[in-house]
C-alpha positions in Angstrom: -112.8 63.4 -108.0 -109.0 61.8 -108.0 -108.3 58.4 -107.1 -106.0 58.2 -104.2 -103.3 55.5 -104.7 -100.6 54.1 -102.0 -97.2 52.7 -103.0 -95.5 50.5 -100.5 -91.7 49.6 -102.1 -88.5 48.2 -101.2 -85.7 46.3 -102.5 -82.5 44.2 -101.0 -79.8 42.1 -102.0 -77.9 39.1 -100.7 -74.3 40.3 -100.6 -74.9 44.3 -101.1 -74.1 43.7 -104.1 -75.1 40.3 -104.5 -78.5 38.8 -106.2 -80.9 41.7 -105.8 -84.5 41.8 -106.2 -87.9 44.0 -105.6 -91.0 44.5 -104.6 -93.7 46.8 -104.7 -97.9 46.9 -104.3 -100.6 49.4 -104.7 -103.6 50.1 -102.2 -106.2 51.9 -102.5 -105.6 55.1 -100.0 -109.5 54.8 -98.5 -109.9 51.3 -97.8 -106.3 49.6 -98.1 -107.1 47.1 -100.5 -104.1 45.9 -102.4 -105.0 46.6 -106.4 -101.8 45.6 -107.8 -98.3 43.4 -106.6 -95.4 43.5 -108.2 -91.9 41.5 -107.2 -89.2 40.7 -109.8 -84.9 40.0 -109.5 -82.8 42.8 -110.7 -79.9 40.3 -111.4 -76.7 41.4 -109.1 -77.1 44.7 -107.6 -77.0 46.8 -104.3 -79.6 47.1 -101.9 -80.4 51.3 -103.4 -80.7 50.1 -107.0 -83.1 47.0 -106.2 -85.0 49.6 -103.8 -84.9 52.2 -106.9 -86.4 49.0 -109.2 -89.2 48.9 -106.5 -90.2 52.3 -106.6 -90.2 52.3 -111.0 -92.6 49.2 -110.7 -94.7 50.3 -108.1 -95.2 53.5 -109.9 -95.7 51.6 -113.1 -98.3 50.0 -111.5 -100.1 52.7 -110.0 -100.2 54.2 -113.5 -101.2 51.2 -115.1 -104.5 51.5 -113.0 -105.3 55.2 -113.1 -103.0 57.7 -114.9 -105.2 60.7 -112.6 -104.5 59.2 -109.5 -102.8 61.1 -106.6 -99.8 58.6 -105.3 -98.5 58.6 -102.1 -95.1 56.8 -102.0 -93.8 55.3 -98.9 -90.8 53.7 -98.5 -88.2 52.5 -95.9 -85.2 53.8 -97.8 -84.5 57.6 -96.5 -81.8 57.5 -99.6 -84.2 57.1 -101.9 -87.2 59.1 -100.3 -84.8 62.0 -99.9 -83.6 61.9 -103.6 -86.8 61.7 -105.3 -88.1 64.5 -102.9 -85.3 66.5 -104.1 -83.4 67.5 -101.0 -80.2 65.0 -101.6 -78.6 64.5 -105.0 -78.6 61.1 -106.6 -74.6 60.2 -107.6 -74.8 56.4 -108.6 -75.1 56.4 -112.1 -77.6 53.1 -112.0 -79.6 54.9 -109.7 -80.0 58.1 -111.8 -81.1 55.9 -114.6 -83.8 54.5 -112.5 -84.3 58.2 -110.8 -85.0 59.2 -114.2 -87.7 56.5 -115.0 -89.5 57.2 -111.6 -89.6 61.1 -112.6 -90.8 60.4 -115.6 -93.8 57.8 -114.3 -94.6 60.4 -111.4 -94.9 63.4 -114.4 -97.6 61.0 -115.9 -99.6 60.8 -112.8 -102.0 63.2 -111.2 -99.5 64.1 -108.3 -96.9 61.7 -106.1 -95.5 62.6 -103.1 -92.7 60.4 -101.0 -92.9 59.7 -97.5 -90.2 57.4 -95.5 -91.9 55.0 -93.2 -90.0 52.8 -90.6 -89.3 49.1 -91.9 -91.6 47.9 -89.4 -94.3 49.5 -91.5 -93.1 48.2 -94.9 -93.4 44.5 -94.2 -95.5 43.7 -97.1 -93.2 45.4 -99.7 -90.1 43.5 -97.9 -91.7 40.3 -98.1 -92.4 40.9 -101.9 -88.8 41.4 -102.3 -87.7 38.4 -100.5 -89.9 36.6 -103.1 -88.2 37.4 -105.5 -85.0 36.8 -104.2 -85.7 33.5 -103.9 -86.6 32.9 -107.4 -90.5 33.7 -107.0 -91.2 36.8 -108.9 -95.0 38.2 -108.9 -97.2 40.2 -111.1 -100.8 40.3 -109.8 -103.5 42.4 -110.6 -106.3 42.3 -108.7 -108.7 44.3 -111.0 -108.1 41.5 -113.2 -108.8 38.4 -110.9 -112.4 36.7 -111.4 -114.7 37.7 -108.8 -116.1 35.2 -106.8 -120.0 35.8 -106.1 -121.3 34.9 -102.7 -123.0 31.7 -103.1 -119.9 30.0 -104.4 -118.1 30.6 -101.5 -117.3 28.0 -99.3 -117.7 27.8 -95.8 -114.9 29.1 -93.8 -112.3 26.5 -92.6 -111.4 26.0 -89.1 -108.7 28.4 -87.9 -105.3 27.3 -86.9 -104.6 26.5 -84.1 -102.3 29.6 -83.0 -98.2 28.2 -82.6 -95.8 29.8 -80.0 -92.1 30.0 -80.7 -90.2 31.6 -78.1 -86.6 32.8 -78.8 -83.9 33.3 -76.0 -81.5 36.0 -77.2 -78.0 35.7 -75.7 -75.2 38.2 -76.5 -71.9 36.5 -76.5 -69.5 36.9 -73.6 -66.5 39.6 -73.4 -63.6 39.9 -75.6 -60.7 42.0 -75.2 -62.6 44.8 -77.1 -65.7 44.6 -74.9 -64.3 46.8 -71.9 -62.9 49.6 -74.2 -66.2 49.5 -76.1 -64.6 49.0 -79.0 -66.4 48.7 -82.7 -66.2 44.3 -83.1 -68.1 43.6 -86.2 -66.5 40.6 -88.4 -63.0 40.1 -86.3 -62.5 36.6 -84.7 -61.5 37.3 -81.5 -61.9 34.6 -78.9 -63.8 35.2 -75.6 -61.9 36.5 -73.0 -61.0 34.7 -69.9 -63.9 36.8 -68.3 -66.4 36.0 -71.3 -65.5 32.3 -70.9 -66.8 32.4 -67.2 -70.2 34.9 -68.5 -70.7 32.0 -70.6 -70.5 29.4 -68.1 -72.7 31.5 -65.8 -75.3 31.6 -69.3 -75.2 27.8 -68.7 -76.3 27.6 -66.1 -79.1 29.8 -66.6 -80.5 28.1 -69.6 -81.0 25.0 -67.8 -83.9 26.6 -66.5 -85.2 28.0 -69.6 -86.4 24.8 -71.4 -83.9 25.2 -74.4 -84.8 22.7 -77.5 -82.8 24.5 -80.2 -79.2 26.5 -79.9 -78.9 28.5 -83.1 -75.4 30.5 -83.4 -73.6 33.0 -85.7 -70.5 31.7 -87.0 -68.3 34.3 -85.2 -65.5 32.8 -82.8 -66.9 34.9 -79.8 -70.5 33.2 -80.8 -69.2 29.9 -81.2 -67.6 29.6 -78.5 -70.7 30.7 -76.2 -73.0 29.0 -78.1 -70.7 25.8 -77.4 -70.1 26.4 -73.9 -74.2 26.6 -73.4 -75.6 23.9 -75.7 -72.5 21.4 -74.1 -74.4 22.0 -71.1 -77.7 21.3 -72.3 -76.4 18.5 -74.3 -77.3 20.2 -78.0 -75.9 21.0 -81.0 -75.1 24.1 -82.1 -76.9 25.5 -85.6 -74.5 28.0 -87.5 -76.8 30.6 -89.7 -74.3 33.3 -91.4 -77.1 35.8 -91.1 -77.1 36.4 -87.2 -73.5 37.8 -87.8 -72.6 41.3 -86.4 -72.8 44.4 -88.9 -69.2 44.7 -90.7 -68.1 48.1 -89.2 -65.8 48.6 -91.9 -62.7 51.2 -91.5 -64.3 51.2 -88.0 -63.4 47.7 -86.9 -61.5 48.0 -83.3 -62.0 51.9 -83.2 -63.6 53.5 -80.2 -66.2 55.7 -81.0 -63.8 58.7 -80.2 -61.2 57.5 -82.6 -63.6 57.0 -85.1 -64.7 60.4 -85.1 -61.2 61.2 -85.4 -60.3 59.2 -87.9 -63.0 59.3 -90.1 -65.1 62.5 -88.9 -67.6 62.8 -91.7 -68.1 58.5 -92.2 -68.4 58.3 -88.8 -71.0 60.9 -87.9 -73.2 60.2 -90.7 -72.8 56.2 -89.6 -74.1 57.3 -86.4 -77.2 59.6 -87.4 -78.6 57.1 -90.0 -79.6 53.5 -89.8 -79.4 53.6 -94.1 -76.0 55.0 -94.2 -72.8 52.4 -94.0 -70.0 52.4 -92.3 -66.9 53.1 -94.5 -66.0 49.8 -96.3 -68.6 48.3 -94.5 -72.5 48.0 -93.9 -75.5 49.7 -92.2 -77.9 48.7 -89.5 -80.9 48.7 -92.4 -78.0 45.9 -94.6 -77.9 43.7 -90.9 -81.7 44.5 -90.7 -82.5 42.6 -94.4 -80.4 39.4 -93.2 -81.4 39.1 -89.6 -85.5 39.2 -90.8 -84.5 36.5 -93.5 -82.8 34.7 -90.4 -85.8 35.1 -88.7 -88.1 33.8 -91.3 -86.1 30.5 -91.3 -85.8 30.4 -87.6 -90.0 30.4 -87.5 -90.3 27.9 -90.5 -87.8 25.4 -89.1 -88.2 25.8 -85.2 -92.1 26.7 -85.2 -93.7 26.2 -81.5 -89.6 25.1 -79.7 -87.9 27.1 -77.5 -85.0 28.5 -79.1 -81.4 30.0 -78.0 -79.8 32.1 -80.4 -76.4 33.2 -79.5 -75.5 36.7 -81.4 -74.2 39.9 -81.3 -75.3 43.7 -80.4 -77.0 44.8 -83.4 -78.7 41.6 -84.7 -80.2 41.2 -81.0 -81.5 44.8 -81.2 -83.2 44.4 -84.4 -84.6 41.4 -83.4 -86.1 43.1 -80.0 -87.0 45.9 -82.8 -89.3 43.4 -84.8 -90.5 41.9 -81.8 -91.5 45.3 -80.6 -93.1 46.8 -84.1 -90.4 49.7 -84.2 -87.8 50.6 -86.9 -84.2 50.1 -86.7 -83.6 52.9 -85.2 -84.3 51.9 -81.9 -80.5 49.7 -81.9 -79.8 53.5 -81.1 -81.5 53.6 -77.7 -81.1 50.3 -76.2 -77.9 48.9 -74.3 -77.2 45.0 -73.9 -74.5 44.1 -71.6 -71.7 41.1 -72.6 -73.6 37.6 -71.9 -77.0 39.7 -71.2 -80.3 37.6 -72.3 -83.4 39.0 -74.1 -86.8 37.1 -74.4 -89.2 37.6 -77.4 -92.2 35.5 -78.0 -93.9 35.3 -81.8 -97.3 33.6 -82.5 -98.6 32.4 -85.9 -101.3 34.8 -85.8 -98.6 37.8 -86.5 -98.8 38.7 -82.6 -95.4 39.3 -80.8 -94.3 39.6 -77.2 -90.9 41.2 -76.1 -90.6 39.6 -72.3 -87.0 40.5 -71.0 -84.5 43.0 -72.3 -80.7 43.0 -70.8 -81.3 40.4 -68.2 -77.5 39.9 -66.7 -79.1 38.1 -63.3 -77.0 34.8 -64.0 -73.7 37.2 -64.2 -74.2 38.4 -60.4 
């Protein structure tokens, strides 16, 4: 009987295009044991090119292990999965070259099929891709590593104590775009008079939450909200560029109805698929990658503390998705009011708890 492998692959770009890298691993399908890991930089590239790099590396690692194996490739890139499954055409020249490499490798294996998985289920490959982008490549083959006999195994150390970090997620107060439900991404609109009043109300609420750190997106509406709350708490505001709102590109400032008239096909595709970018802007999946980086930094730098994160609709929804362990698609199923509050607790043992969503009690 042929061996069965699962290849998990991902890629990312800090800038899209920007410094990019991929991650891939091969598991034994029966046991889940990791057999090989790969992570490497691809220079300056887009997310999609990096994702194809991860696919090629994963297939090559599977081929090196057993050319007769049956392989299931799991990726959170719907684009790559659909293109490699033959349902979508590969148009980008760089991606065409990598797709040909992947198909050549697949032909040398027993069989290969492609499965889309939510981002939350592709965390191992994503971590490898981030390692590559951080300048830490990985090339690991478990079968080639020395085996430790039972008598040489040292007694396990005492487990580290579990540390829980609490994040209160505050959406900024209203701007002139908010009442009309306009796409509001990278603009630098100030808070409206109503928005300033909402920020002041949030500051009163925050005084009862035990907040020790205030983090914010650097855009004006979030910065102004954060400064009002932080001022009431006597804390400085730390800014994180990865917490900015999705770049809506050509849809910026439009209502959904206006977007459907001016950009009918692009607006429909953007609203239907989290991997499709707004015209000349970002996709939800792009934002998810940088929000994951922000979350990692927050949990490393402020472990065990209570942190107020002042951000926007899309980043907050993606933090909720990470807390729930669900895919990015949940952004289309959650509504957040201006100046609303959400709470997620993150434990160092990997457990998470979403404790509050869209709370506006302080605004009444």
